[in-house]
C-alpha positions as semicolon CSV with decimal commas, in nm:
position;residue;x (nm);y (nm);z (nm)
1;X;-0,138;0,235;2,177
2;X;-0,408;0,158;2,446
3;X;-0,470;-0,177;2,638
4;X;-0,703;-0,436;2,380
5;X;-0,918;-0,657;2,593
6;X;-0,964;-0,999;2,442
7;X;-1,287;-1,039;2,267
8;X;-1,414;-1,260;2,018
9;X;-1,678;-1,067;1,785
10;X;-1,738;-1,129;1,403
11;X;-1,818;-0,869;1,108
12;X;-2,058;-0,977;0,889
13;X;-1,913;-1,039;0,529
14;X;-1,543;-1,064;0,669
15;X;-1,430;-1,398;0,672
16;X;-1,510;-1,501;0,276
17;X;-1,268;-1,171;0,203
18;X;-0,982;-1,336;0,438
19;X;-0,862;-1,575;0,207
20;X;-0,506;-1,448;0,157
21;X;-0,163;-1,437;0,213
22;X;-0,047;-1,111;0,292
23;X;-0,295;-0,994;0,549
24;X;-0,413;-1,062;0,891
25;X;-0,635;-1,428;0,941
26;X;-0,892;-1,307;1,101
27;X;-1,033;-1,705;1,124
28;X;-0,769;-1,746;1,391
29;X;-0,918;-1,668;1,712
30;X;-0,628;-1,468;1,886
31;X;-0,655;-1,218;1,592
32;X;-1,023;-1,149;1,667
33;X;-0,911;-0,888;1,892
34;X;-0,808;-0,630;1,589
35;X;-1,196;-0,662;1,495
36;X;-1,271;-0,431;1,779
37;X;-0,988;-0,227;1,736
38;X;-1,101;-0,168;1,370
39;X;-1,481;-0,081;1,457
40;X;-1,308;0,156;1,761
41;X;-1,109;0,367;1,501
42;X;-1,388;0,372;1,275
43;X;-1,587;0,536;1,549
44;X;-1,343;0,779;1,677
45;X;-1,237;0,903;1,307
46;X;-1,676;0,892;1,232
47;X;-1,612;0,706;0,921
48;X;-1,784;0,365;0,786
49;X;-1,617;0,066;0,778
50;X;-1,459;-0,072;0,431
51;X;-1,480;-0,437;0,555
52;X;-1,819;-0,488;0,324
53;X;-1,774;-0,278;-0,020
54;X;-2,017;-0,295;-0,323
55;X;-1,691;-0,309;-0,568
56;X;-1,426;-0,089;-0,654
57;X;-1,083;-0,047;-0,486
58;X;-1,048;0,154;-0,150
59;X;-0,714;0,206;0,056
60;X;-0,677;0,347;0,417
61;X;-0,359;0,420;0,576
62;X;-0,368;0,459;0,918
63;X;-0,191;0,614;1,232
64;X;-0,324;0,746;1,584
65;X;-0,339;1,127;1,364
66;X;-0,442;1,063;1,051
67;X;-0,660;0,831;0,801
68;X;-0,557;0,863;0,421
69;X;-0,822;0,739;0,242
70;X;-0,799;0,670;-0,177
71;X;-1,027;0,496;-0,383
72;X;-1,158;0,431;-0,750
73;X;-1,525;0,309;-0,755
74;X;-1,648;0,286;-1,127
75;X;-1,396;0,492;-1,259
76;X;-1,438;0,801;-0,979
77;X;-1,075;0,845;-0,847
78;X;-1,107;1,031;-0,494
79;X;-0,881;1,108;-0,185
80;X;-0,921;1,255;0,159
81;X;-0,735;1,306;0,482
82;X;-0,957;1,278;0,787
83;X;-0,803;1,395;1,161
84;X;-0,974;1,352;1,497
85;X;-0,915;1,410;1,855
86;X;-1,153;1,381;2,137
87;X;-1,208;1,633;2,375
88;X;-1,103;1,512;2,753
89;X;-1,361;1,749;2,936
90;X;-1,688;1,659;2,761
91;X;-1,590;1,343;2,565
92;X;-1,697;1,475;2,198
93;X;-1,497;1,478;1,871
94;X;-1,349;1,736;1,682
95;X;-1,323;1,583;1,340
96;X;-1,203;1,697;0,971
97;X;-1,210;1,577;0,659
98;X;-0,959;1,713;0,358
99;X;-1,039;1,623;0,017
100;X;-0,719;1,568;-0,187
101;X;-0,684;1,637;-0,551
102;X;-0,720;1,418;-0,801
103;X;-0,311;1,492;-0,875
104;X;-0,252;1,390;-0,502
105;X;-0,507;1,095;-0,558
106;X;-0,328;0,965;-0,841
107;X;0,006;1,004;-0,704
108;X;-0,085;0,775;-0,368
109;X;-0,212;0,520;-0,616
110;X;0,117;0,519;-0,786
111;X;0,313;0,468;-0,473
112;X;0,097;0,189;-0,394
113;X;0,168;0,042;-0,708
114;X;0,539;0,155;-0,697
115;X;0,579;-0,067;-0,355
116;X;0,329;-0,337;-0,440
117;X;0,174;-0,307;-0,153
118;X;-0,118;-0,554;-0,233
119;X;0,133;-0,836;-0,213
120;X;0,332;-0,674;0,115
121;X;0,272;-0,902;0,401
122;X;0,131;-0,776;0,732
123;X;0,418;-0,777;0,993
124;X;0,348;-1,100;1,175
125;X;0,433;-1,298;0,847
126;X;0,754;-1,093;0,818
127;X;1,080;-1,295;0,930
128;X;1,241;-1,073;1,223
129;X;0,985;-0,811;1,286
130;X;0,922;-0,784;1,642
131;X;0,592;-0,755;1,841
132;X;0,468;-0,552;2,130
133;X;0,169;-0,373;2,260
134;X;0,294;-0,012;2,306
135;X;0,394;0,242;2,032
136;X;0,319;0,374;1,683
137;X;0,149;0,157;1,475
138;X;0,088;0,197;1,069
139;X;-0,222;0,000;0,956
140;X;-0,324;-0,056;0,589
141;X;-0,646;-0,126;0,502
142;X;-0,782;-0,242;0,139
143;X;-1,108;-0,357;-0,037
144;X;-1,068;-0,436;-0,391
145;X;-1,375;-0,566;-0,558
146;X;-1,485;-0,719;-0,225
147;X;-1,171;-0,827;-0,132
148;X;-1,113;-0,722;0,216
149;X;-0,767;-0,740;0,346
150;X;-0,590;-0,580;0,686
151;X;-0,236;-0,540;0,758
152;X;-0,060;-0,383;1,068
153;X;0,311;-0,252;1,122
154;X;0,423;-0,227;1,473
155;X;0,662;0,045;1,518
156;X;0,843;-0,002;1,188
157;X;1,076;0,287;1,302
158;X;1,226;0,057;1,577
159;X;1,275;-0,264;1,340
160;X;1,629;-0,329;1,202
161;X;1,515;-0,546;0,876
162;X;1,477;-0,434;0,508
163;X;1,101;-0,456;0,508
164;X;1,063;-0,201;0,793
165;X;1,231;0,055;0,617
166;X;1,029;-0,017;0,310
167;X;0,702;0,041;0,533
168;X;0,856;0,392;0,658
169;X;0,940;0,493;0,314
170;X;0,569;0,404;0,209
171;X;0,458;0,619;0,519
172;X;0,670;0,890;0,391
173;X;0,599;0,917;0,035
174;X;0,213;0,913;0,106
175;X;0,233;1,163;0,345
176;X;0,413;1,368;0,159
177;X;0,206;1,326;-0,168
178;X;-0,113;1,407;0,037
179;X;0,079;1,721;0,217
180;X;-0,002;1,584;0,556
181;X;0,216;1,804;0,785
182;X;0,041;2,097;0,624
183;X;-0,283;1,956;0,702
184;X;-0,206;1,914;1,064
185;X;-0,085;2,210;1,101
186;X;-0,418;2,379;1,011
187;X;-0,629;2,097;1,211
188;X;-0,467;2,163;1,577
189;X;-0,491;2,546;1,517
190;X;-0,862;2,504;1,517
191;X;-0,903;2,254;1,823
192;X;-1,044;2,463;2,075
193;X;-1,044;2,217;2,348
194;X;-0,824;2,235;2,619
195;X;-0,705;1,896;2,670
196;X;-0,769;1,640;2,404
197;X;-0,599;1,292;2,244
198;X;-0,572;1,103;1,956
199;X;-0,700;0,765;1,919
200;X;-0,510;0,495;2,118
201;X;-0,338;0,704;2,332
202;X;-0,359;0,686;2,708
203;X;-0,250;1,027;2,770
204;X;-0,379;1,372;2,678
205;X;-0,218;1,679;2,512
206;X;-0,296;2,006;2,684
207;X;-0,254;2,347;2,563
208;X;-0,019;2,642;2,744
209;X;-0,267;2,941;2,772
210;X;-0,262;3,275;2,943
211;X;-0,505;3,308;3,205
212;X;-0,723;3,502;2,942
213;X;-0,703;3,258;2,678
214;X;-0,817;3,001;2,970
215;X;-1,131;3,200;3,106
216;X;-1,197;3,227;2,725
217;X;-1,190;2,857;2,630
218;X;-1,364;2,750;2,978
219;X;-1,666;2,920;2,877
220;X;-1,653;2,690;2,583
221;X;-1,556;2,388;2,703
222;X;-1,850;2,227;2,641
223;X;-1,779;2,254;2,232
224;X;-1,453;2,157;2,018
């Protein structure tokens, strides 16, 4: 994960939604650094913030590669998977949004209910959850009837407590329900950048290519 410089910023309408016992409390000064991360990540993926919502139910499940979003607004159930990378050469973005079927979206909502995610606390409120800066972080955002909650889980695969296994199971079940692996494979095949990076990573991934492929792609290096 990238290093985040501590800064205090405020999002309009945020604090009235943070009266909860499971998510990160943004009224605590040291937690304000997460606000910048939320803004930066939305920009990277080309998504609007869900901090302020007109109503209904919205969930977002994040890692460095994907955002899985499901919503129920006025009885309309929708879901999508968003993937994004940043071109190392010209700093442009390549993004794709894949719509989920109604059944896939309903399956995600069933998983949310099965694990009672609304009442599952963020990692800092779980006894024995080790904190750190580098590693794989799972984030969950939700806005239910204008009540916004943000939770994070640092490297659940390296924890040795029952709660971390639950987070890993939630992640696995949602990724299976949405066929994320197939979408990632499709997305990767369409990336035309020679070198690119995912959100929050300090390194780039570069393709191994033949000389012919290299010449061809160099002509298009200003496009993703």
